C-alpha positions as CSV (number, residue, x, y, z in Angstrom):
1,M,-20.6,21.0,-3.6
2,K,-19.3,20.3,-7.1
3,K,-16.1,22.1,-6.3
4,L,-15.5,19.8,-3.3
5,L,-15.9,16.7,-5.5
6,L,-13.6,18.2,-8.2
7,V,-10.6,18.9,-6.0
8,P,-9.8,15.3,-5.0
9,F,-10.2,14.2,-8.6
10,I,-7.6,16.9,-9.7
11,V,-5.2,15.9,-7.0
12,L,-5.6,12.2,-8.0
13,L,-4.8,13.0,-11.6
14,A,-1.8,15.1,-10.6
15,G,-0.5,12.4,-8.3
16,C,-0.7,9.7,-11.1
17,Q,1.8,11.6,-13.1
18,T,4.5,11.4,-10.4
19,A,6.5,8.5,-9.2
20,Y,6.4,8.7,-5.4
21,L,7.5,5.1,-4.7
22,T,10.8,3.5,-5.3
23,P,10.8,-0.1,-6.5
24,E,11.4,-1.2,-2.9
25,G,8.5,0.9,-1.8
26,Q,6.3,-0.6,-4.5
27,R,7.2,-4.1,-3.3
28,L,6.4,-3.2,0.3
29,A,3.1,-1.7,-0.6
30,G,2.1,-4.6,-2.8
31,N,3.1,-7.1,-0.2
32,A,1.2,-5.2,2.5
33,A,-1.9,-5.1,0.4
34,F,-1.6,-8.8,-0.3
35,G,-1.1,-9.4,3.4
36,C,-4.2,-7.4,4.2
37,V,-6.3,-9.6,1.9
38,F,-4.7,-12.7,3.3
39,G,-5.2,-11.6,6.9
40,Q,-8.8,-10.7,6.3
41,V,-9.7,-14.0,4.7
42,L,-7.9,-16.2,7.2
43,F,-8.0,-14.3,10.4
44,D,-10.7,-11.7,9.9
45,D,-8.0,-9.0,10.6
46,C,-6.6,-7.0,7.7
47,A,-4.1,-5.0,9.8
48,A,-2.4,-8.1,11.3
49,G,-1.9,-9.6,7.9
50,A,-0.5,-6.3,6.4
51,A,1.8,-5.9,9.4
52,V,3.2,-9.4,9.1
53,T,3.9,-9.2,5.4
54,G,5.2,-5.7,5.6
55,A,7.6,-6.6,8.4
56,A,8.7,-9.7,6.4
57,T,9.4,-7.6,3.4
58,V,11.5,-5.1,5.3
59,I,13.5,-7.8,6.9
60,D,14.0,-9.5,3.6
61,Q,15.3,-6.3,2.0
62,Q,17.8,-5.8,4.7
63,T,19.5,-9.1,4.3
64,P,22.2,-9.3,1.6
């Protein structure tokens, strides 16, 4: 049982040392997280808020 708890911790530590997201991806993830909170508070639907802010971020990044 201890080994099962140790494996995710090691993977988490290894993942923290690597940059998986580009700055655009970090912006998208941050905006989607904010949208989740916003959607949960206002509409009691996290997924809807995350989808709206995520889509808005993608559209915003495509326009010059």
